[in-house]
N, C-alpha and C positions, 0 to 999 in steps of 0.2 A: 408237315412238308414246309420247307423253307421257301421264302419268296423267289429265290433263284430257281429252285426246282419247279415251282409253279410256272414261271416264265418259260423255262426249258420245255416243260410238258406242253404248254400252250403252243409253243413254236413247233414242236413235233407234230401235234395234231393239225395245225394249220398246214404244214408241209405235206402231211399225208392226204389232207383234203385236196390240196392243189395237185399233187402228183397222182393220187389214186384214180380219180375219175378221168383225168386226161389220158392216162395210159391204158385205159380199158374201154375207150369209146369204140363204137362200131355199130353196125346193124347186121341182122341176119343171125344164123345159127352157128354153132361151133365155139371153140375156145380161142381166146387171144391172150398174148403175154401181158402181164401186169406186174408192176413192181412199185415199191415204196422205199424211198430213202429214209424216211422217218422210222419205219418199222424194220428196215434192213432185210426184207424178204421179197421173194418173187413167187409167182404162181401163174397158172393159166386160169382165166375166168370166162364165164359165158359172154360172148360178144353182144354188145348193145344193152346190157343190163345197167340199171341205175345204181349209183353208189352213194353212200353216206357214211359219216363218221359214227362210230358206236360209242356210247358212254363208256368211259374207262379206257378208250383207245381202240384202234382197229378200224377196219373198213367192212361195211356190210353191202353186198351186192344183192339186188332184188330183181326178179324177172319183171319186165315192164308191162304196163297196161293191165295189171291185175291188182286188186286190193292188196296192199302191203301185208295185211294180216292173213291173207289166204294164198300167198304166192310162194314160190321157191326162193331160197336164199343161199348165198355163200358168204361166210364170215371169216375174216382173216385177222389174227392178232399175233403180236410178237413182243418180246421184251428180252433184255439181257438175262442170260441164264446164270443164276447165282449158285448153281450146283443143286438144283431142285431134285428131290427124291421122286422120280417118276413112278415108282411102285406105289407110293402113298397117293400120289395124284390120281393114278389109275383106279385104285381101290375106292377113293372118295367119289370119283365120277361114276363109277359102276354102282356104288351104293345109292347115290342120288337118283340115277336112272331107275333103279329098281324100286326105290321109295315112291317115285312118281307113278308107279304102276305100269311102266313101259316094258315091252318085251325086248330082250336083247337078241338081236339077229346074228351078230358076230362080235367077237372080242379078240383082237389080235394084239399081242404084246411083243415088242422087239427090244433089243438092247438100248436103242435110242428113242423109244417112244411107244405109243399105243394108239389103237383105233377101235372105237366101239360104235357099231351100227345098231340102232334101236327103232322100234315102232310104237307109237302111242295108241291109245284106245280109239282115236279118230282116224287112224291109218297114216298119220304123218310119219315119214321115214327120216331119221336124222343120223348123220355120220359125224362123229367128233374124233378128230385126229390131233394128237399132240406129238411134236417131234423136236428133239434136240438137234440143232444144226451147228456145225463147226464152220462159222463164217470168217472171212478175213479180219473183220473187226472184233472178233471174239465169239464165244458161244452164245447162241440165241435159242430161246425156247419159243417155238412157233406153234400156232394151232390153226386149224381150218375146220369149219363146220359147214356141212351142206344139209339142207332139209327141203322137203317138198311134200305137199299134201297128197293124199291118196288119189284124188281125182286128176292130178297132174303127173302121176307116176309114169305113165307110158312115154311121155315126151321128156320128162326131166331125169329119170333114172339113167338113161344112156348118156345124156348130155353132161350130167354131174359126176358120173362114175370116174372119170380120169382126173378131176380137179385135185383131190388129195395127193395123188402121186406127183403132181407138178410143184408142190411146195418146196422151196429152196432158198438159198441165200441170194441177196441182190447182187 
């Protein structure tokens, strides 16, 4: 990676950190609009959840007041689409999930992406959705991942169910 690319990447991360948390603030239950100029995407995320930058880019939202390793999460990532083969990406992800010993609960493939819902041996339910978006600035490959442990399923499943469907262009 050239020096300019590193500076650009650092700038993008800083922008997403500044824009991400500020646009998702709130208290209480339900979903609120969130967007990131740096990622070029928007979605609805749980109101009042904390946010943080993920290694490699993206934003991670976590349910507040619970151990971060034992709580529910929403992760959003995006990058310019260079014509990625989504069939190969889908097969690789599915293979990884099965190698981890997880149970596949659903596997939906569309022309512009895929979504795989799985459950691990501890009961954690994870949905991984990857979607090609045709945004004004060009094609974007965006992903959203939601997960919650089994003991939080009653409250989190209905709250997080609509998040993947809100993924779109900024």
